[in-house]
Backbone bond lengths (Angstrom), bond angles and torsions (degrees), N, CA, C in turn:
res aa  C-N    CA-C-N  psi(-1)  N-CA   C-N-CA  omega(-1)  CA-C   N-CA-C  phi
1 M - - - 1.455 - - 1.527 111.08 -
2 A 1.324 115.28 -45.67 1.456 119.66 -179.06 1.520 110.95 -61.49
3 D 1.352 116.62 -38.30 1.452 120.05 179.34 1.520 111.09 -62.88
4 K 1.349 116.78 -36.97 1.453 120.71 179.74 1.521 111.13 -62.48
5 M 1.322 117.01 -31.46 1.453 120.66 -177.83 1.521 112.28 -78.65
6 G 1.326 117.69 -15.10 1.446 121.68 177.68 1.515 114.31 73.11
7 Y 1.307 117.97 21.86 1.455 119.02 -178.77 1.523 109.24 -80.97
8 Q 1.341 114.95 151.06 1.453 121.41 -179.50 1.522 109.54 -124.61
9 P 1.323 118.78 100.45 1.465 119.71 176.46 1.523 110.62 -57.93
10 N 1.305 117.02 135.07 1.453 120.52 -177.07 1.520 108.86 -142.45
11 Y 1.310 115.99 89.05 1.457 120.38 -178.03 1.529 112.29 -68.83
12 N 1.307 118.17 -11.90 1.455 120.48 -178.67 1.521 112.80 -93.13
13 A 1.335 117.14 -3.59 1.459 119.82 179.33 1.523 108.42 -76.45
14 K 1.296 117.20 104.40 1.468 121.43 -174.09 1.526 111.16 -114.05
15 N 1.292 115.67 140.69 1.442 122.04 169.10 1.521 106.58 -86.41
16 L 1.319 116.37 108.32 1.464 120.60 -170.63 1.523 112.49 -68.71
17 T 1.319 117.40 -19.26 1.460 118.39 -177.31 1.515 112.79 -81.47
18 N 1.334 117.89 -26.98 1.468 118.50 -177.72 1.513 113.04 -129.05
19 H 1.330 116.39 9.98 1.465 121.09 173.02 1.528 112.61 57.56
20 E 1.311 116.26 39.90 1.453 119.13 173.95 1.523 109.25 -133.24
21 A 1.312 115.55 155.83 1.455 121.02 -174.45 1.517 111.54 -71.72
22 N 1.337 115.50 142.96 1.461 121.00 170.67 1.525 108.34 -80.92
23 T 1.296 114.88 54.18 1.461 122.47 -175.89 1.520 108.93 -137.19
24 V 1.316 115.74 139.70 1.464 121.55 174.06 1.523 108.16 -111.51
25 G 1.318 116.44 126.10 1.454 120.89 176.17 1.523 110.37 -81.93
26 V 1.316 115.94 130.54 1.465 121.57 178.83 1.527 107.88 -112.50
27 V 1.316 116.37 119.95 1.462 122.12 -172.22 1.528 109.91 -107.33
28 F 1.326 115.41 124.76 1.462 121.91 178.61 1.526 110.35 -91.82
29 P 1.324 117.07 151.76 1.465 119.46 173.29 1.516 110.96 -71.39
30 V 1.314 116.45 156.92 1.463 121.29 173.61 1.522 106.63 -83.20
31 N 1.322 115.77 104.06 1.464 121.03 -173.14 1.514 107.78 -159.19
32 N 1.324 117.02 133.06 1.456 119.52 -176.57 1.517 113.51 -74.00
33 R 1.346 117.58 -3.41 1.449 119.96 177.72 1.522 112.55 -106.15
34 V 1.313 117.67 7.54 1.456 120.93 -176.94 1.519 111.81 -62.70
35 V 1.324 117.06 -47.78 1.455 120.62 -169.95 1.515 113.15 -66.94
36 D 1.339 118.74 -22.39 1.458 119.84 -178.99 1.527 112.44 -110.87
37 N 1.323 117.48 17.09 1.458 121.27 -179.31 1.524 109.36 -99.64
38 I 1.325 115.70 111.13 1.460 120.55 -175.35 1.528 112.06 -67.50
39 F 1.326 117.31 -16.15 1.468 120.64 176.25 1.522 110.41 -56.65
40 Y 1.324 116.59 -43.67 1.459 120.16 -178.08 1.524 111.57 -68.76
41 V 1.325 116.83 -32.55 1.465 119.95 175.76 1.523 109.53 -62.13
42 G 1.341 116.46 -42.81 1.453 120.09 178.63 1.518 112.65 -63.33
43 V 1.329 117.00 -42.95 1.466 120.29 178.49 1.528 110.23 -63.52
44 L 1.323 116.59 -44.00 1.468 120.15 178.92 1.521 111.42 -61.48
45 R 1.315 116.49 -39.30 1.463 120.05 179.00 1.526 110.31 -60.76
46 G 1.320 116.65 -43.65 1.455 120.11 178.21 1.518 112.48 -65.97
47 I 1.326 116.82 -42.80 1.463 120.97 177.36 1.519 110.57 -59.74
48 N 1.321 115.96 -48.07 1.461 120.83 -176.50 1.523 111.59 -62.86
49 A 1.339 116.93 -38.65 1.460 120.63 -179.82 1.525 111.01 -62.08
50 Q 1.325 116.59 -43.93 1.460 119.76 -179.80 1.525 112.21 -71.64
51 L 1.321 117.23 -36.84 1.465 119.76 179.42 1.522 111.21 -66.03
52 N 1.318 116.95 -36.71 1.466 120.17 178.79 1.521 111.26 -59.08
53 H 1.331 117.16 -37.49 1.464 120.96 179.45 1.522 111.55 -65.03
54 R 1.308 116.29 -24.31 1.459 121.15 -175.16 1.526 112.70 -105.54
55 N 1.323 116.61 7.51 1.470 121.92 -176.49 1.526 111.78 58.24
56 Y 1.315 115.44 35.61 1.460 122.59 172.66 1.526 108.90 -104.56
57 V 1.312 115.51 160.17 1.460 121.38 172.03 1.522 107.87 -124.89
58 L 1.318 115.84 168.30 1.460 118.96 178.40 1.518 110.78 -118.10
59 S 1.316 114.63 151.28 1.457 122.15 176.41 1.520 107.74 -130.74
60 I 1.319 116.21 135.89 1.461 120.93 -171.40 1.523 111.82 -101.19
61 A 1.332 115.17 136.20 1.466 122.37 171.38 1.521 107.65 -111.80
62 I 1.318 115.73 117.34 1.457 121.10 -178.99 1.520 107.95 -146.02
63 G 1.314 117.17 147.29 1.461 119.28 -178.63 1.508 111.84 -162.87
64 D 1.330 114.80 166.30 1.462 121.22 179.19 1.524 112.58 -83.24
65 S 1.324 116.37 -9.76 1.462 120.55 179.18 1.520 108.87 -143.91
66 T 1.319 115.42 160.49 1.458 120.23 178.19 1.519 111.17 -60.84
67 Q 1.328 117.64 -38.19 1.452 120.64 -178.90 1.520 111.32 -65.08
68 Q 1.328 117.39 -38.20 1.464 120.10 177.04 1.523 110.79 -61.28
69 V 1.324 116.31 -42.82 1.461 119.93 179.69 1.524 110.46 -65.95
70 I 1.321 117.37 -43.09 1.465 121.06 178.20 1.523 110.70 -59.09
71 D 1.320 117.21 -46.49 1.467 120.85 179.46 1.522 110.97 -61.08
72 N 1.326 116.19 -39.97 1.457 121.15 179.31 1.522 110.69 -63.53
73 V 1.320 116.61 -46.18 1.461 121.07 -178.82 1.531 110.74 -66.92
74 K 1.325 117.58 -40.71 1.468 120.43 177.22 1.525 111.08 -59.02
75 S 1.325 116.19 -40.95 1.460 120.51 178.05 1.523 111.08 -64.25
76 M 1.312 116.80 -39.93 1.463 120.29 177.49 1.526 111.03 -59.82
77 I 1.324 115.88 -41.76 1.464 120.02 -177.40 1.523 111.59 -72.27
78 S 1.321 117.10 -47.58 1.463 120.40 -172.32 1.524 112.80 -81.59
79 R 1.310 117.52 -43.09 1.464 120.83 -174.96 1.517 112.73 -91.15
80 A 1.334 116.61 -37.52 1.462 119.75 -174.95 1.521 112.96 -100.16
81 Q 1.332 116.80 -4.27 1.464 122.16 178.68 1.524 112.46 57.53
82 I 1.317 116.71 34.79 1.461 121.16 176.26 1.526 108.54 -79.69
83 K 1.325 115.24 127.74 1.466 120.96 -175.37 1.527 112.97 -117.92
84 H 1.321 117.53 2.87 1.460 120.98 -178.18 1.527 109.11 -131.72
85 F 1.324 116.19 132.24 1.465 120.87 -177.01 1.529 110.90 -136.12
86 I 1.321 114.55 146.01 1.462 122.23 170.28 1.518 107.22 -121.76
87 L 1.316 116.77 121.47 1.463 121.55 177.17 1.524 108.42 -99.04
88 L 1.309 117.19 130.67 1.460 121.80 -176.10 1.524 111.99 -83.94
89 Y 1.306 116.51 24.65 1.460 121.73 -179.73 1.521 108.53 -162.86
90 S 1.323 116.07 169.20 1.464 121.79 174.31 1.514 107.77 -147.82
91 H 1.317 116.50 124.51 1.461 119.44 -178.93 1.517 109.19 -146.41
92 Q 1.310 115.65 141.07 1.461 120.42 -178.14 1.526 111.00 -63.77
93 D 1.340 115.35 137.67 1.466 122.88 177.03 1.528 112.62 61.07
94 D 1.325 116.59 29.05 1.462 119.91 177.72 1.529 109.55 -72.13
95 P 1.331 118.97 128.96 1.470 120.93 -176.63 1.527 113.60 -62.28
96 V 1.318 118.00 -34.30 1.466 120.41 179.62 1.526 109.81 -67.55
97 I 1.315 116.58 -45.99 1.463 120.31 178.66 1.525 110.50 -62.59
98 E 1.314 117.25 -42.99 1.465 120.33 179.61 1.524 110.82 -61.73
99 M 1.331 117.45 -37.55 1.456 120.53 177.99 1.527 110.58 -65.80
100 L 1.339 116.97 -44.79 1.459 120.85 -178.58 1.526 111.28 -64.06
101 R 1.309 117.14 -33.89 1.462 120.07 -179.95 1.529 111.65 -66.39
102 K 1.322 117.00 -23.56 1.462 121.41 179.87 1.528 112.21 -89.89
103 E 1.337 116.85 -13.21 1.457 120.98 -178.12 1.534 110.10 -93.51
104 D 1.319 115.14 163.51 1.468 120.99 177.68 1.527 108.86 -86.47
105 V 1.323 115.88 65.22 1.462 121.50 -178.46 1.527 109.13 -137.50
106 D 1.331 115.12 161.78 1.464 121.72 173.84 1.523 108.63 -105.66
107 F 1.323 116.64 143.50 1.462 118.40 176.63 1.525 110.88 -149.05
108 V 1.320 113.87 154.95 1.462 123.41 177.34 1.518 107.17 -128.88
109 T 1.325 117.28 141.63 1.459 119.92 175.01 1.524 110.07 -109.69
110 I 1.325 115.23 148.89 1.456 121.25 167.77 1.529 105.74 -86.99
111 G 1.294 116.20 105.71 1.458 121.84 -172.53 1.515 109.94 114.73
112 K 1.323 115.95 140.67 1.459 120.00 -175.54 1.525 111.00 -77.83
113 P 1.335 117.02 154.43 1.468 120.21 175.61 1.520 111.00 -73.63
114 A 1.322 115.36 167.56 1.456 120.18 174.70 1.529 109.60 -63.53
115 A 1.320 115.98 163.84 1.465 121.31 -171.98 1.523 113.08 -57.64
116 D 1.323 117.80 -31.53 1.464 120.43 -175.72 1.526 112.85 -95.57
117 Q 1.330 117.45 10.61 1.458 121.07 -179.94 1.527 109.80 -124.94
118 K 1.338 116.11 161.24 1.455 119.14 -176.48 1.520 110.39 -147.96
119 W 1.330 115.74 127.48 1.459 123.45 170.98 1.522 107.84 -163.46
120 L 1.328 117.23 176.06 1.462 121.50 179.52 1.525 109.99 -69.26
121 Y 1.331 116.59 138.32 1.462 118.76 179.70 1.525 111.93 -154.24
122 V 1.327 114.54 157.01 1.462 123.69 171.95 1.520 107.02 -120.76
123 D 1.310 117.07 137.57 1.459 119.58 -177.50 1.520 109.74 -156.94
124 N 1.323 115.67 171.66 1.459 122.22 166.04 1.526 108.13 -94.24
125 D 1.313 116.03 169.20 1.459 120.06 167.72 1.522 105.80 -83.80
126 N 1.315 116.22 87.77 1.459 120.50 -171.20 1.521 113.49 -73.95
127 V 1.321 117.65 -25.22 1.463 118.85 173.11 1.528 109.15 -63.87
128 Q 1.323 115.87 -46.73 1.461 120.03 178.60 1.522 111.30 -64.88
129 A 1.334 116.64 -38.13 1.464 120.18 178.76 1.525 111.17 -64.01
130 G 1.338 116.68 -39.53 1.459 120.09 176.52 1.516 111.97 -66.55
131 L 1.319 116.19 -40.23 1.462 121.81 177.63 1.524 110.77 -64.32
132 D 1.338 116.29 -47.62 1.462 120.51 -178.23 1.522 111.73 -63.55
133 G 1.338 116.70 -41.98 1.456 120.15 -179.35 1.515 112.45 -63.78
134 T 1.327 116.24 -42.37 1.463 120.50 179.57 1.523 110.86 -66.96
135 N 1.330 116.64 -44.47 1.465 120.18 178.47 1.522 111.59 -63.96
136 F 1.325 116.83 -33.76 1.462 120.76 178.17 1.526 110.59 -59.09
137 L 1.321 116.91 -46.62 1.464 119.83 179.63 1.526 111.19 -66.47
138 M 1.318 116.96 -39.74 1.466 119.50 -177.91 1.528 111.91 -74.03
139 D 1.336 117.09 -38.64 1.465 120.17 -175.76 1.525 112.62 -83.03
140 Q 1.330 116.56 -45.09 1.460 120.04 -174.74 1.523 112.98 -84.27
141 Y 1.315 117.39 -30.37 1.469 120.57 -175.42 1.526 112.49 -121.28
142 H 1.326 115.76 7.38 1.467 122.16 172.77 1.530 112.59 55.93
143 C 1.327 115.94 35.79 1.465 119.91 176.07 1.530 108.92 -68.66
144 Q 1.311 115.95 127.81 1.456 121.38 -178.54 1.529 112.72 -94.24
145 N 1.334 115.86 -25.44 1.464 119.63 -175.53 1.534 111.24 -138.64
146 P 1.335 116.90 65.48 1.468 118.85 177.52 1.526 111.34 -73.75
147 V 1.323 116.37 138.39 1.460 121.68 177.51 1.523 108.86 -106.31
148 F 1.319 115.80 162.67 1.467 121.47 179.81 1.521 108.95 -115.57
149 V 1.329 116.18 129.08 1.463 121.79 -178.59 1.525 108.92 -117.10
150 Q 1.321 116.31 122.26 1.462 122.49 -179.92 1.521 109.09 -127.55
151 T 1.331 116.17 173.04 1.459 120.21 175.13 1.528 109.24 -94.03
152 H 1.320 115.51 172.76 1.467 119.91 178.05 1.525 112.30 -79.86
153 H 1.341 117.49 -5.83 1.467 120.39 -176.82 1.529 111.95 -71.48
154 D 1.339 116.82 -31.26 1.465 121.64 -179.83 1.528 111.78 56.91
155 W 1.331 115.75 46.98 1.459 121.00 175.98 1.533 109.40 -61.02
156 P 1.341 118.41 156.37 1.470 119.91 179.33 1.525 113.71 -54.45
157 Y 1.345 117.74 -39.18 1.466 118.60 179.74 1.527 111.45 -67.30
158 E 1.327 117.16 -29.57 1.459 119.81 175.87 1.527 110.72 -67.81
159 I 1.320 115.78 -42.96 1.464 120.34 178.95 1.525 110.31 -59.08
160 D 1.342 116.40 -43.46 1.459 120.06 -177.91 1.528 111.87 -70.51
161 R 1.326 117.81 -42.30 1.469 118.76 178.59 1.522 110.63 -64.51
162 R 1.323 115.68 -35.79 1.465 118.87 175.84 1.530 110.66 -64.08
163 K 1.321 117.28 -39.62 1.466 120.18 176.49 1.521 110.66 -59.09
164 G 1.333 116.03 -42.51 1.459 119.56 178.71 1.514 112.07 -63.83
165 Y 1.337 116.20 -42.10 1.469 120.88 176.29 1.524 110.53 -59.29
166 L 1.322 116.49 -48.07 1.464 120.87 -178.02 1.528 111.26 -63.39
167 E 1.330 116.14 -37.40 1.466 119.77 178.44 1.525 110.67 -63.64
168 A 1.337 116.39 -44.26 1.465 120.04 179.60 1.521 111.51 -65.76
169 I 1.328 116.22 -41.80 1.466 120.78 -179.40 1.528 110.90 -65.14
170 E 1.329 116.21 -42.44 1.466 119.92 179.97 1.527 110.96 -64.05
171 K 1.334 116.17 -42.72 1.462 119.74 -179.82 1.523 111.13 -63.96
172 A 1.343 116.58 -33.68 1.463 120.97 179.14 1.525 112.26 -83.34
173 E 1.330 115.90 -0.15 1.467 122.55 179.75 1.528 111.56 58.06
174 K 1.327 114.65 45.12 1.458 121.47 177.07 1.525 109.70 -113.87
175 K 1.305 115.98 170.51 1.461 121.47 -179.23 1.529 109.80 -95.17
176 P 1.330 118.39 123.96 1.467 120.06 177.78 1.523 111.53 -73.71
177 V 1.325 115.36 141.72 1.465 121.67 175.47 1.521 106.97 -134.09
178 I 1.336 117.05 124.37 1.467 121.90 -173.34 1.522 110.13 -127.56
179 L 1.328 115.19 135.31 1.466 122.07 174.64 1.514 109.31 -118.43
180 S 1.335 116.92 127.84 1.462 122.28 171.50 1.519 107.77 -101.97
181 T 1.321 116.77 118.10 1.457 121.12 -173.38 1.520 111.86 -98.01
182 Q 1.305 115.41 146.97 1.456 123.09 167.87 1.527 107.95 -96.86
183 D 1.315 117.28 158.23 1.459 120.52 178.65 1.521 110.37 -61.52
184 K 1.327 115.12 126.93 1.469 122.81 173.54 1.534 112.51 57.54
185 D 1.324 116.55 36.29 1.466 120.28 177.89 1.527 108.64 -100.09
186 D 1.333 115.66 72.42 1.460 120.65 -176.95 1.521 111.93 -61.92
187 A 1.320 116.90 -36.98 1.463 120.48 -176.58 1.525 111.22 -62.10
188 A 1.332 117.00 -43.15 1.465 120.52 -179.79 1.524 110.79 -66.44
189 E 1.324 116.67 -39.39 1.460 120.00 178.94 1.527 110.74 -66.95
190 D 1.326 116.68 -41.88 1.467 120.12 177.88 1.525 111.02 -61.17
191 Q 1.328 116.26 -42.31 1.462 119.82 -179.63 1.523 110.88 -65.85
192 F 1.324 116.20 -38.80 1.467 120.63 177.86 1.523 110.54 -60.43
193 I 1.324 116.34 -43.79 1.470 120.67 179.37 1.530 110.76 -63.68
194 K 1.320 116.66 -42.36 1.470 120.54 179.11 1.526 111.40 -66.15
195 D 1.331 116.56 -35.22 1.464 120.92 -178.06 1.528 112.87 -77.44
196 N 1.332 116.84 -12.87 1.465 120.76 -176.33 1.530 110.89 -127.88
197 P 1.322 116.99 66.02 1.473 119.95 -177.79 1.521 113.16 -64.29
198 Q 1.332 117.08 -17.39 1.459 120.54 -178.22 1.525 112.82 -79.10
199 M 1.331 118.73 -14.76 1.462 120.96 -174.79 1.527 110.85 -63.25
200 D 1.330 115.57 130.07 1.462 120.75 178.73 1.528 112.13 -129.81
201 G 1.329 115.98 10.19 1.452 121.40 176.92 1.516 109.80 -158.53
202 I 1.331 116.29 149.51 1.465 121.93 179.64 1.522 108.81 -129.25
203 V 1.321 116.78 121.95 1.461 122.23 169.10 1.519 105.82 -101.92
204 A 1.329 116.79 107.37 1.467 121.59 -175.34 1.519 110.20 -102.17
205 I 1.312 116.38 149.07 1.455 121.59 -174.87 1.520 112.42 -64.51
206 D 1.337 117.32 -27.19 1.459 121.17 174.24 1.522 108.44 -154.54
207 D 1.322 116.11 174.48 1.465 120.39 -176.19 1.520 112.39 -63.89
208 Y 1.329 116.97 -38.43 1.464 119.82 -177.97 1.529 110.92 -64.92
209 S 1.320 116.42 -43.95 1.461 119.82 177.42 1.523 110.75 -64.25
210 G 1.328 116.41 -39.25 1.453 120.23 178.69 1.513 112.53 -64.54
211 L 1.329 116.39 -43.10 1.460 120.14 179.85 1.522 111.08 -66.16
212 Q 1.327 116.62 -40.62 1.460 120.82 177.62 1.530 110.83 -59.71
213 M 1.331 116.43 -47.42 1.463 119.97 -179.73 1.523 111.50 -66.25
214 Y 1.311 116.52 -36.49 1.468 120.38 179.00 1.523 110.32 -63.05
215 H 1.324 117.04 -44.44 1.469 120.67 178.55 1.523 111.02 -63.36
216 R 1.333 117.11 -42.67 1.465 119.64 179.31 1.532 110.55 -64.70
217 Y 1.320 116.06 -40.18 1.462 119.94 -179.26 1.528 110.79 -62.78
218 K 1.340 116.97 -43.99 1.467 120.02 -177.93 1.521 111.39 -68.59
219 M 1.322 117.49 -25.45 1.459 120.17 175.56 1.525 110.96 -73.75
220 I 1.324 116.51 -37.02 1.464 120.91 -179.53 1.530 110.85 -79.52
221 R 1.338 116.19 -41.14 1.464 121.10 -177.18 1.531 109.61 -128.22
222 P 1.331 117.31 72.32 1.468 121.31 -172.83 1.521 114.74 -63.84
223 T 1.316 118.47 -22.44 1.469 120.18 -177.07 1.525 112.78 -94.52
224 K 1.319 117.68 -3.21 1.462 120.69 -177.60 1.528 110.62 -107.07
225 D 1.324 115.71 140.79 1.455 121.16 174.61 1.526 109.71 -93.45
226 I 1.307 115.69 152.46 1.462 121.12 176.29 1.521 108.32 -147.00
227 E 1.318 116.55 141.63 1.457 121.22 178.50 1.529 109.39 -90.49
228 V 1.323 115.43 134.55 1.467 121.28 -177.36 1.522 109.13 -125.52
229 L 1.323 115.96 136.63 1.459 121.10 174.97 1.520 108.94 -127.83
230 G 1.329 115.72 125.70 1.457 121.86 176.03 1.517 110.74 -116.78
231 Y 1.313 115.99 -173.45 1.463 121.82 -178.96 1.525 109.64 -130.48
232 N 1.307 115.64 142.67 1.470 127.00 174.49 1.518 112.71 116.59
233 N 1.350 118.88 -20.88 1.471 121.08 -176.82 1.525 109.95 49.97
234 S 1.330 115.07 52.51 1.465 120.90 -168.47 1.519 114.88 -113.47
235 L 1.336 118.21 0.73 1.460 119.94 -174.86 1.520 111.22 -103.76
236 P 1.333 118.07 139.20 1.467 120.36 173.76 1.520 110.52 -65.28
237 S 1.316 116.36 149.87 1.461 121.23 -173.46 1.519 112.68 -61.67
238 E 1.331 117.77 -28.24 1.463 119.71 -178.44 1.526 112.74 -68.86
239 L 1.333 117.83 -14.44 1.465 120.56 178.73 1.525 112.68 -91.41
240 T 1.321 117.49 -8.93 1.460 120.66 -175.25 1.523 110.42 -124.97
241 D 1.336 116.19 174.92 1.458 121.12 175.23 1.522 108.99 -137.99
242 Q 1.339 116.50 -166.78 1.466 120.33 -174.17 1.515 113.57 -67.66
243 H 1.318 117.72 -11.28 1.465 120.89 -179.85 1.531 112.77 -93.26
244 F 1.334 116.88 -2.15 1.468 120.48 -178.03 1.524 108.91 -107.61
245 H 1.314 116.18 128.98 1.461 122.96 -177.90 1.530 108.51 -128.77
246 S 1.325 115.94 160.55 1.464 118.37 -177.37 1.520 110.86 -146.76
247 V 1.317 114.73 155.59 1.458 122.50 175.83 1.525 107.98 -105.66
248 D 1.317 115.98 117.95 1.462 121.20 177.31 1.524 108.20 -80.42
249 I 1.323 116.42 118.51 1.467 120.57 -179.15 1.531 111.65 -101.69
250 H 1.342 116.49 12.23 1.463 123.58 171.67 1.532 113.34 55.34
251 P 1.334 117.54 63.76 1.468 120.05 -178.31 1.524 113.68 -62.62
252 D 1.345 117.80 -33.53 1.464 120.20 177.80 1.524 110.32 -59.41
253 E 1.327 116.12 -45.92 1.464 120.49 178.72 1.525 111.10 -65.69
254 M 1.325 117.06 -34.76 1.465 119.91 177.72 1.524 110.49 -63.69
255 G 1.332 116.49 -42.47 1.456 120.33 178.43 1.515 112.34 -63.25
256 Q 1.334 116.46 -44.00 1.460 120.02 178.80 1.529 110.84 -64.09
257 S 1.318 116.30 -41.78 1.467 119.90 -179.97 1.524 111.48 -64.24
258 A 1.334 116.67 -35.51 1.465 120.20 179.40 1.524 111.10 -62.45
259 V 1.328 116.85 -42.05 1.467 120.23 178.93 1.526 110.39 -65.89
260 K 1.313 117.02 -44.25 1.468 120.40 179.43 1.525 110.97 -59.83
261 L 1.313 116.15 -44.10 1.463 120.20 -179.60 1.522 111.18 -65.72
262 L 1.322 116.13 -35.15 1.462 121.61 -176.65 1.524 112.48 -76.11
263 L 1.326 117.28 -40.89 1.464 120.84 -168.88 1.522 114.70 -108.76
264 D 1.322 118.57 -24.04 1.464 120.69 -177.22 1.524 109.76 -91.53
265 K 1.302 116.31 98.39 1.466 121.39 -177.90 1.534 109.27 -102.00
266 P 1.333 118.76 118.06 1.465 120.33 178.40 1.520 111.36 -67.44
267 A 1.332 115.68 148.73 1.464 120.19 179.70 1.524 111.21 -66.28
268 D 1.313 116.22 -31.71 1.464 121.62 -179.97 1.526 109.12 -93.06
269 D 1.328 116.24 114.81 1.466 120.48 -177.92 1.526 112.39 -59.06
270 E 1.329 116.47 -27.40 1.462 119.41 -178.53 1.527 111.89 -68.81
271 K 1.323 117.01 -17.41 1.462 121.06 179.64 1.527 112.13 -93.96
272 M 1.326 115.90 2.93 1.461 119.93 178.54 1.525 110.25 -65.23
273 V 1.320 115.91 138.39 1.464 120.79 174.48 1.522 107.97 -118.94
274 D 1.326 115.99 152.38 1.462 118.98 -178.34 1.522 112.64 -108.07
275 H 1.337 117.19 0.14 1.459 118.89 177.68 1.527 110.77 -161.45
276 M 1.313 115.79 162.77 1.460 122.97 172.46 1.525 108.34 -133.26
277 I 1.330 116.19 138.55 1.456 121.97 179.24 1.526 108.86 -109.73
278 V 1.319 115.78 126.97 1.465 122.95 -179.65 1.526 108.54 -103.39
279 G 1.317 116.26 140.45 1.460 120.94 -177.40 1.522 113.26 -72.91
280 H 1.328 116.04 176.33 1.463 122.15 178.65 1.523 108.75 -140.10
281 A 1.319 115.97 161.99 1.463 120.65 179.86 1.518 109.37 -149.84
282 I 1.321 116.76 136.89 1.460 121.39 176.15 1.520 108.44 -81.99
283 V 1.316 116.23 127.42 1.470 120.64 -176.30 1.526 110.06 -120.39
């Protein structure tokens, strides 16, 4: 993925005035779906575009375990003198974030922190995105019983999109139905589909979860159609059909906004902002 972006790590690029690298560390979450998620490619593209304008380069921290990522980031700070980081995720009590908060570095996360924590972040209005996606299925496709499918990770953006779903369902005076999925747990998904014959729409936490549920549904009920809405606008058209819809959360813009928030410091402290919100669109 990094090669596709054309970035060139350069630990020798030094800012001579403050003895820190003209490099931004980009930290990936520990997740087995990272490498094939086009969302991250979009964010990297936006980050890289903004860094090029500033004669900065990016260096990636990625690993199969949290400890690998921590070791990578520590090396960036101590050996490469990297003082600016963008994390492509935000999660409560994350060891990498906790380490960065103790270091003399600046960082921005893609995704807002938990309610009791505070740092710089870029995000969508995910409550509104969840509300809009659910209403889209009910208004445009007359879905009477849309269900919500999330992962077991319970990321902050999942919590907010679920809030939006619940708000739309409550306003429509319908009964909410929620499935929390484990990775590759086909049996649980099949049972959920069998237990909910009334479901006629799926609001999925992302495109991959939506596509997985759509495939399972068509295997269980091959003669029935169902409308599915995911998030990220990340799937090629050949993998979907007219019943699959997505919310574009503009990852390129999120990446660009993260760099601006991280590096563009206003002279007037009163004009400082601690977050940026990027819009979304149903496509």
